[in-house]
N, C-alpha and C positions, 0 to 999 in steps of 0.2 A: 391406384392412389385415390383416396377419398375426396369427394367433391367438397368444395368450400361450403361452410354452414350458410343457410339463407337468412342472415340477419338483416333487419331494417336499420338498426342503429347499434353502434358499439361505443361504449363509454370506457375510456382507457385512462390509466395513470392515477386515478383518484383513490382515496382511502374511504372504503365503504364502512359506515358506522351502523351497527345494529344495536338491539337492546342489551346485548350481552358481550360486545366486543367490537373490534375494528380490524380490517385486514386491507392490504393493498390488492385490490381485485379489479378486474374488468367486468362490465355488465353488458350482456348481449340482449337485444330486444327484437322480438319478432311479433307482428300483428298486435302491438300494443301491450304485450306481456313480456315478462322477463323469460328468456330462453335459457340462459346460462349465466352463472356467476363464478369467477375463478381467475386463474392466471393464464396468461398466454392466449386468450381467445382471438386476439388480432391475427395470429398465425393461421387460424382455422376459418377466418371470415373471407367472404368474397371481396375482390379488389374494389368493388364499386360501393361497398357499404358505407353508410354515413357514419363518420367518426367524430365523436366529441372528446377533446383532450381535457381531462380533469385533473391534470398534474398540479400538485400543490393544494388541491381542494378536498374537502370532505364531501362525501355522498350520503345523504340521509334519506330514508323513506319519506315520502311526502307527509307532512303532518296532518293529523286528523283532529279537528276542533269540534268537539261534541256540544258546543254551547255558543251559538251565535243568534243574533236577532237581526235579520236583514230587512225587517219592517215591511215586507210585502206579503199580502195586500194591505192597503188602508193607511199606511203611514210613510209613503214613498217621499215625502218631503224630508224625512230623516235619512233614508237609505233605500236602495232597491236591490234586487238580486244581482243585477249587472254590476253595480258599483261595489257591492259587498264581496262578490266573488272575484272581481278584479283585484281588490285589496288582499283577499286570501292568496291568490296566485302570486302577487308580489311578495307576500310574506312566507312563501314556501309551504302554504297549507294547500293540500290538493283535495281534501274532503272536508266538508262542513256538514253539521246537522243543525237545521234551523228550527227555532222555537215557535210554538203555536200561538202566542199571545199577540196576534195581529188583529186587524179590524176587517171583517169579523174574526173571532178566534177559530182555530182549526179543531172544532169539537164534534164535527159530523163528517160522515163519509163524503157527503156532497162538497163540503168546504174543503176537505183534503184533496179531492179530485180537482176542484177548481184552482186551488193553489198550485198543485203539481203542474197543471197545464199552463198556468200563468208564468211560473218561474223557470221551467225546464228550458225554454229557448234562450234565456238570458244568462245561464250559468257557465262561467269560465273555468270552474272546477266542478268535481263531482260533489253530490249533495244527498243527504238524507233529510227527511222531514219528520218532526214529532207531531202527533196528535195530542190533544189535551184530555187529561182525566178530569171530568167535570162533575157537576152535581147529579145529573140524571142521564149519562151517556154511555153506560157500560156496553150496551148493544152497538152503539156507534163505534166504540173502540174496537170491537171485534171486526166491524166492517172496515175500519181504517187499516187494521192489520192486514186484511186481505188485499188492500190497495198498495201495500208496501210501506207502511209506517215504520220508521226505525225504532220507535218506542213511544212513550207517553210521558208528558210532563204534568206534574202535579204541583200546583201553586198552593202551598199551605200558608203562605204569607203574602200580603199585598205587594204588587209591583206594577210595572208599566201595563196599561190596559185595564187595571182595576177589576180583573175577572173575579167573580165570586169564588171564594175558597170552599170547597165541598165540605160537608159535615162527615164525621167519622164513618157513618154507615155508607155514604156514597164512596168515600175513599176505599172502603173495604170491597165494595162491589167492583170498583174500578181495578183494584189490585187483583182480584179473582179473574177478571176478564183479561188483564195483561198476562197473568200466569198461564191461562188456557192458550193464549196465542204465543207463549214462549218469548215475550218481549220485555225489555227493561222499562221500569218506571223510574224516571228521574225526578227527585223531590226538591223543591225549594223549601227547606225545612226551617220555618219560623212559625210560631204560634200567632195566628192572625188576630185572635180576639185580644191577646195581651198587648201586642204591639199597637193596635188601634187604641186601646185604653191609654197607653202611655202617650201616644201622639196627642189625644184629646187633652190630656193633663198638661202636656208641655205647651200646647197652643193656648189653652186657657190661662197659663201663667204668663203669656206674652212673648215666649221665646220664638224667634224666627231665624237664629243664627245657624250656620252649618253643622256645628256640633250637636245641635238638638236632635238631628237625625240619628246620630250615634247613641244619644241618651234614650231615644225612643225604642231602641232595639237591643237591650241588654243581652248578654251572653246566654242567660238561662232560657230566653225565648227560643234560641236555637237548640239548646240542650233538650228542652222538653219535646220539641217537635221531632228531633232525631230519634229520641227514645220511643216516642209514639209510633212513628212510621216504620221504624225497624221492626218493632214488635208485631205490628199488623202485617207487614210484608212477609215475615217469617211464617206466620199462621196461614197466610194466603198462598204461600209457595211462590212468591213473586221475586224476580231478579230486581234488586233494588240498588239505585245509585243516588247518593247525596251530592247534589250540585252545590258549588261554591260554599263549602264548609269554611267558616270564617274565624272560629274561636279555638283557643287552646282547650277550653272546657268541652266543646263539642267534639274535638278529636279524642280527648281522654274518654268521653262517653262511648264513642265508636270502639275504641280499643277494649273497654270493658264488655260491650255487647258482643264483640267478636270472640272474646275469651269465653263467653257463655254459649258460644255456638252459632250466633247469628251471622249471616253472610250479607255483606254490603260493601259496595265500592264507594270510594270518596274522591271528590274533586276539589282541588284548590285552584283559585284564580291567580293569574299573573298579578293582578292588582292587589290582591291580599298578601302576595309574597313580597311585592316591591314598594308598597305604600303603607304608611302607618298613620295615626291620627294627627301627627304633626303636619301632614299635608293639608289639613283643613285651614291652617294658618296661611298657606301660600296659594291654594287653589280654590278655597271656598266650596261652593255647591258644585263645581265642575267634578269633584270626586265623590259626589253623592252616589251611593251604590246600595243595592239591596241583596244581601245583608251589608252593613256598612264597613268602611275602612276602619280597622280596629287599632287599639293601642299596641305598641311595639312588642310587648311580651307574647301577643298572639301570633305575630309575624314569626317570631323566633320559634314558637312551637310548631307552626306549620312547616318551617324548614326542617326542624328536627324530625317531624313526621315523614317528610320526604326521605331523609337519610335512613330512617328506620324501616321504610317501606309501608307505612301506615297510609300514606297518600298514594292513590292509584293513578290519577289522571290530573294533568294540568290543562286548563282551558282558558277561554278569554271572557266569556259573557259579553262579547262585542255588542254594544247596545247604543247605537248612534242617536243623537238628537240634533236639532238645528242650533246654530250659534246663539240665536235669541233665547231658546229654551235653556241653554246651558249658562247664559249670562244672568238668569233669574236670581235675585238677591234673597227673596223669602224662601227659606228651605222647604216650606210645605208646598210651595208652588213649583219648586224646582223639579226636574225630571231626573230619575236615577239611571246612571249608566253612561259609558263613554266607549269610544272605539278601541280596538285592540288586536284584531285578527292579523293586521299587517306588521305589528311590532312585536308579537309574541316570540317568534324565533329569534330575531336580533337581541331582544332583551334577555332571553334565556341563555343565549350564547355568551352575552356579556356576564351573566351570573356564573356561567361555566368558567369563564376566564378568570373570575374572582374565586374559583374553587368552592362555590356554593353548592354545585352539583356537577356531574359530568355530562358530556355530550351524549354518551350512552344513556344516562338518566333521561335526557330530553327525548330521545327516541322511544324509550320505554313508556314514558308518561304521556307523550303527545302523539304517538303513532301506534306502537305495537299493542299496548294495553287497550286503548279505546277501540281499536279495530276488532280485537278479540272480544271485549266485553259486549259490544254491540253486534257482534257476528257479521262483520262487513266482509263479504267475499272478495278476495284479491287485494286487500288493503293491509297496511301496517308493517310489511316486510319487504326486503329486497332479496327475493329468493325465486327460483324457477317456479313458473305458474302464477306468480302474483302480478298484478297490474304494474306497468313500468312508470310508477309515480315516484319521482325522486326530486330532491332539491340539492343543487350544488352550493356549497358554503365555503367562503373564504374565512377561516377562523381568525386570521390575523388582521383583517381590514378594520379600520377605525373610522369613526364618524360620530354623528349626533342624530337624534330623532328630528327629522325635519318635516313638518306638515306639508310644505310646499312640494314634496316629492311623493305624497301618499295618494291613495286611490279612492278612499271613501268619499261619499258625497260631501260630508262636512268633516274637515280634518282638525277638530278641536281635541287636543290630547294633553293630559297632565304630564306626559313624558316629553314634551317639547324641550329640545336642547339637552336631553340626557345623553351623556357619552356612551358610545357603543363600541364594543369589540366583537367582531364577527359580523358578516353580511351575507345575505342571499345573492348569489351570482346568477342563478337561473333556476327556473321551476319547470319540470316536465310532467305531463299528464298523459298516461298510457303511451309514452315514448315520444310525444310531441311537445315542443317547447310552448309554454303558455306565458312565460315572462322571462326576459333576459335584461341585460343592461340598457337596452333600448326601450323597454317598457313592456306592456302587455302585447303578446304575439297572437295574431289571428283572431277569428271569430269565436264566439262561445262554443265550447265542445264538451262541456260538462254533462254528466249523465246522472240520472236518479239512481241511487244505491238503495237496494232493498236488503234487509238482513237475510242471511242464509237460512233455508229451511232447517227446522230443528234437527233432522236426521243427518245434516251435512255440516253441522258446526263442530 
């Protein structure tokens, strides 16, 4: 008679949702990894195995948010890695990739190492770190890759930190360095010279209202930058990702470029899918975002792009600020961005309940594809050999977005009071609970995730 399988954890009775379907399966975990997925695993398990009953629940791979700003080092009055990763765990996000526009920016190997050592002990979920593609740091990019950088962020347009946007020659040198390392460059695609010209004109005219920010960043500023960076990345042989594409015109340009043979992945933000410019009337500068919240026709085109498969990834651009900063009335003094990592999954589940996308789409856009695009070993799937990162979801639970229950340092959100259908019940990282109905569970146990070596992708 065969011996019982030596599982550490057995998840039973749930509906396992992948990027391409769903099945009523058990999941067995051993040493932090998925050992088996299928029916009847309980019959083969030892009697003392830890059992989690997921009856009536959906089981999703832990979400992967490739666009967060946890503000450490240098801006921890807004957020820090402990509070940011607690919020991620509560939202069913088990892997985050943090942006480099901190103080100082992560533009050298020394700063990358310093940040890694600083944040690693505080992480409640697994994490990757971006380095910055800057004006004169191509050699530093190579060194950051050796330290485990997940990829590199290129700021083509002004944003928090006001880091200098590289000129085209510096961009191309950086693209070549990233290509040599086999890593993704993620671009904030806006033409910096043009948007600064429009800002100067609007300020000179006396405008300080929230909609002036939208007026300062017209759609063609994004279209031009997308065209330029895709063209250069193709010539350099770089894996390119466009962060927070915000316009229908930008998405149409991407489709044209792909039709001409260019390869690029595209990200839409939850905010650009759920908010349109009418929100300026109710939320003012709280919804200031770079690129801005757009008119409703752009929102509709992004949703259509999701349905067609033109959009590859959904992320948050989680970007906290203090309440005082977010209460600023002069748009040019207001800070861009707001929190989102904890509300992403509940908001997208609500959209699924409204038939705007499926839960399988959520898994594909927020877990499977980002893990594959950034070559994250063990992430993005509930399959044998993968990390046992999963989130239990009650698809029928109802509620509202309540800042009082949230975990970021400052819980100012434009989604406050928004009705929700679908809730996170528990989040598991490598087979251990990191959040349940009682709150965050245990000490930080997140690990630094390095992209898989090129030969193993």
